[in-house]
C-alpha positions in Angstrom: -110.8 187.6 83.7 -110.3 190.9 85.5 -112.6 190.9 88.5 -113.4 192.9 91.6 -115.0 192.1 94.9 -117.6 194.1 96.8 -118.2 193.6 100.6 -121.8 194.4 101.4 -121.0 196.3 104.5 -121.7 199.5 102.6 -125.2 200.8 101.6 -126.5 199.0 98.5 -126.7 202.2 96.5 -123.0 202.9 97.1 -122.2 199.3 96.0 -124.2 199.8 92.8 -122.1 203.0 92.1 -118.9 200.9 92.6 -120.3 198.3 90.2 -120.9 200.9 87.5 -117.5 202.4 88.1 -115.9 198.9 87.8 -117.5 198.3 84.4 -116.4 201.7 83.2 -112.8 200.9 84.3 -112.8 197.7 82.3 -113.5 195.0 84.9 -115.1 191.9 83.5 -116.7 190.4 86.6 -117.9 191.5 90.0 -118.2 189.2 93.1 -120.0 190.0 96.3 -118.7 188.5 99.5 -121.1 186.4 101.6 -121.3 186.9 105.4 -124.5 186.8 107.4 -123.5 190.0 109.2 -123.4 192.0 106.0 -126.2 192.9 103.5 -127.6 190.1 101.3 -125.1 189.6 98.5 -127.7 188.4 96.0 -129.7 191.6 96.4 -126.6 193.6 95.8 -125.6 191.5 92.7 -129.1 191.8 91.2 -129.0 195.6 91.6 -125.5 195.8 90.2 -126.6 193.7 87.2 -129.5 196.0 86.6 -127.2 199.0 86.5 -124.6 197.5 84.2 -124.5 196.0 80.7 -121.9 193.3 80.5 -120.4 192.8 83.9 -120.5 189.2 85.1 -121.9 188.9 88.6 -121.7 186.2 91.3 -121.3 185.4 95.0 -117.7 185.4 96.0 -118.1 183.0 97.6 -121.3 181.4 98.9 -121.1 178.6 101.4 -123.5 175.6 101.4 -124.0 175.5 105.1 -126.2 178.5 106.0 -128.2 178.0 102.8 -129.2 174.5 101.7 -127.3 173.6 98.5 -130.5 173.2 96.5 -131.8 176.6 97.6 -128.4 178.1 96.8 -128.5 176.6 93.3 -131.9 178.3 92.8 -130.6 181.7 94.0 -127.7 181.5 91.5 -130.1 180.4 88.7 -132.4 183.3 89.5 -129.5 185.8 89.4 -128.6 184.3 86.0 -132.1 185.0 84.7 -132.4 188.5 86.1 -128.9 189.5 84.8 -129.5 188.2 81.3 -127.2 185.2 81.6 -124.3 186.9 83.4 -124.2 184.9 86.6 -121.0 183.2 87.9 -121.3 180.8 90.8 -118.6 181.2 93.4 -118.7 178.4 96.0 -116.6 177.8 99.1 -116.5 176.4 102.5 -117.2 179.8 104.2 -115.5 181.6 107.0 -115.1 179.3 110.0 -115.4 182.0 112.6 -118.7 183.6 111.4 -120.2 180.2 110.6 -119.7 179.1 114.2 -121.9 182.1 115.3 -124.7 180.3 113.4 -124.0 176.9 114.9 -122.2 175.4 111.9 -118.9 173.5 112.3 -118.1 173.3 108.6 -118.1 169.5 108.6 -116.4 167.8 105.6 -115.9 171.1 103.7 -114.3 169.6 100.6 -117.1 167.1 100.1 -119.8 169.6 100.9 -118.5 172.0 98.2 -118.0 169.3 95.6 -121.4 167.8 96.2 -123.0 171.2 96.1 -121.4 171.9 92.7 -122.4 168.6 91.2 -126.0 168.8 92.5 -126.3 172.4 91.3 -125.2 171.5 87.8 -127.8 168.7 87.6 -130.5 171.1 88.8 -129.4 173.8 86.3 -129.6 171.1 83.5 -133.3 170.5 84.4 -132.7 167.2 86.3 -134.5 166.1 89.5 -132.1 165.1 92.2 -131.9 162.5 94.9 -128.8 163.0 97.0 -127.7 161.5 100.3 -124.2 162.8 101.3 -123.1 165.7 103.4 -126.7 167.0 102.8 -129.9 165.4 101.7 -132.3 166.1 98.8 -135.2 163.9 97.7 -136.8 164.4 94.3 -135.6 168.0 94.3 -135.9 170.1 91.1 -136.3 173.6 89.9 -139.7 174.4 88.4 -138.3 176.8 85.8 -135.9 176.8 82.9 -132.3 177.7 83.8 -129.9 179.3 81.4 -132.4 180.5 78.7 -130.4 183.7 78.3 -127.0 182.1 77.8 -125.4 179.7 75.3 -123.1 178.0 77.9 -123.5 176.6 81.4 -123.3 178.7 84.5 -119.6 178.6 85.4 -118.6 177.5 88.8 -115.5 178.8 90.6 -114.4 177.3 93.9 -112.9 179.6 96.6 -109.9 177.7 97.9 -106.8 178.1 100.0 -105.7 174.6 101.1 -104.1 172.0 98.8 -107.1 169.6 98.7 -109.7 172.2 97.8 -107.4 173.7 95.1 -106.8 170.2 93.5 -110.5 169.4 93.7 -111.2 172.7 91.9 -108.8 171.9 89.1 -110.3 168.5 88.7 -114.0 169.4 88.7 -114.7 173.1 88.4 -114.5 175.8 85.8 -112.1 177.8 87.8 -110.5 178.4 91.2 -110.5 181.6 93.3 -107.3 181.2 95.3 -107.6 183.3 98.4 -104.1 184.7 98.7 -102.1 187.8 97.9 -98.4 186.8 98.0 -96.5 185.4 95.0 -95.1 182.6 97.1 -98.6 181.3 97.8 -99.4 181.3 94.1 -96.2 179.5 93.2 -97.3 176.8 95.7 -100.9 176.9 94.5 -99.8 176.5 90.9 -98.3 173.1 91.8 -101.7 172.0 93.4 -103.6 173.2 90.3 -101.3 171.1 88.0 -101.9 168.0 90.2 -105.7 168.5 89.9 -105.6 169.1 86.2 -103.7 165.8 85.8 -106.9 164.1 87.1 -109.4 166.3 85.2 -111.9 164.2 83.2 -111.5 164.6 79.4 -115.0 165.8 79.0 -114.3 168.8 81.3 -111.6 170.1 78.9 -107.9 170.7 79.6 -105.8 173.5 80.9 -107.3 176.0 78.5 -110.8 175.3 79.9 -109.8 176.1 83.5 -109.2 179.5 85.0 -106.7 179.8 87.8 -107.7 183.1 89.4 -106.0 185.0 92.1 -108.7 186.3 94.6 -106.4 188.7 96.4 -107.1 191.2 99.1 -106.0 194.6 97.7 -105.8 198.0 99.3 -104.5 200.9 97.2 -104.2 204.6 98.0 -101.8 207.4 97.1 -100.5 207.2 100.7 -99.0 203.8 101.5 -99.7 203.8 105.2 -103.3 204.8 104.7 -103.7 201.8 102.3 -102.1 199.5 104.9 -104.4 200.6 107.7 -107.5 200.0 105.5 -106.3 196.4 105.0 -106.6 195.4 108.6 -110.3 194.2 108.5 -109.9 191.7 105.6 -106.5 190.6 106.8 -107.9 189.8 110.2 -110.5 187.4 108.6 -107.9 185.9 106.3 -105.4 185.3 109.1 -108.1 183.8 111.3 -109.1 181.4 108.7 -105.7 180.5 107.3 -104.5 176.9 107.6 -101.4 176.4 109.8 -99.1 175.6 106.8 -100.1 179.0 105.3 -99.3 180.8 108.5 -96.0 179.0 108.8 -95.1 179.8 105.2 -95.2 183.5 106.1 -93.8 183.1 109.6 -97.1 184.3 111.1 -97.7 183.4 114.7 -100.4 180.7 115.0 -101.5 181.8 118.5 -101.9 185.4 117.3 -104.0 184.2 114.4 -106.1 182.1 116.7 -106.7 185.1 119.0 -107.9 187.1 116.1 -110.3 184.3 115.2 -111.6 184.2 118.7 -112.2 187.9 118.7 -114.1 187.7 115.4 -116.3 184.9 116.7 -117.2 186.9 119.8 -118.0 189.9 117.8 -115.1 192.0 119.1 -114.0 193.2 115.6 -112.0 196.2 116.9 -109.8 193.9 119.0 -109.4 191.5 116.0 -108.4 194.3 113.7 -106.0 195.9 116.2 -104.3 192.5 116.6 -103.3 192.4 112.9 -99.5 192.7 112.6 -97.5 194.3 109.7 -96.3 190.8 108.8 -99.9 189.7 108.3 -100.6 192.6 106.0 -97.5 191.8 104.0 -98.5 188.2 103.7 -102.3 188.5 103.1 -102.9 191.8 101.3 -101.5 193.7 98.3 -101.4 197.0 100.2 -99.7 200.3 99.2 -99.4 202.8 96.5 -100.6 202.0 92.9 -97.0 201.5 91.8 -96.2 199.1 94.7 -99.5 197.3 94.1 -98.7 196.9 90.4 -95.3 195.3 91.2 -97.0 192.8 93.6 -99.8 192.0 91.2 -97.2 191.3 88.5 -95.6 188.8 90.7 -98.9 187.0 91.3 -99.7 187.0 87.6 -96.6 185.0 86.9 -98.7 182.1 88.1 -102.4 183.0 87.9 -104.4 183.3 84.8 -106.8 185.9 86.2 -107.0 188.5 88.9 -109.8 189.4 91.2 -109.2 192.4 93.4 -110.7 191.7 96.8 -111.7 193.9 99.6 -111.1 196.5 100.9 -109.8 197.9 97.6 -108.7 201.0 99.5 -109.7 203.4 102.2 -112.4 204.7 99.9 -113.6 201.7 97.8 -115.2 203.9 95.1 -112.1 206.0 94.6 -110.0 202.9 94.7 -111.6 201.3 91.7 -109.7 203.4 89.2 -106.5 203.1 91.2 -106.8 199.3 91.2 -107.6 199.3 87.5 -104.5 201.4 86.9 -102.3 199.1 88.9 -103.6 196.1 86.9 -102.9 197.9 83.7 -99.3 198.5 84.8 -99.0 194.9 86.0 -100.3 193.1 82.9 
């Protein structure tokens, strides 16, 4: 899979244009990031699907806290219907800083994501569900047929960064979207994927049935410094949400990352972005010229099966689509 991510901070019409351009440039899938302070990702995905022919579309990634998991399953199923069977379900624990703004503490994230995936699959199969775990559902079901436009099931990808979530993904999901950009992180993640696959049930298929995807922040421009400056916003969110071992792996100051998280939580995004260091950009984004990006992507693909180019893409996201596609062509 060759994927691309949209961040719905831009007008929907502009995002639709980017989606069209992504399909023309040979991307297979498009994910929309999910943050309450941006536009509704499912509206964006529906509009992109209507404007394209073959592009897979899905949230990247939706969290099962601000939407009840059963409601979230129905939204994905509805997208699958309106897109003609092109939905992909990206699930994850969500961004800790922005969820706190809504009063959520992200309790038991691994269990919450796993239970959401399992319940969703039952609902999509037409079952009624009773569930009492990290959330409750009593005699819940969808009053419409799911998957009529497709031959297979809706694939579920889990957004992950830590070892337990990656291993859970390899054991239970169709794929994992590893939120990282540095080859060292993917060398480590590959070990976690192998541990999860060793516990994967036989009826879920083996290694060939699982997609280890890099979900990497990318910022490409002809001018390297311009590309690096554009990387500050996503890198701020990544650094703020990174687990301490990830920060330590790249020698990123934990206190500085915590300060960025506090600034994001308080809505002071300018301060958060200004606090991003060059070392953070090197660790958490593939940022630079197309040639430099191609070299870094090639290092990531030594371990990952697929590559999703995440935000910001570049200083001008629409112009960056072709640059990112060219970098991927050179890397593969």
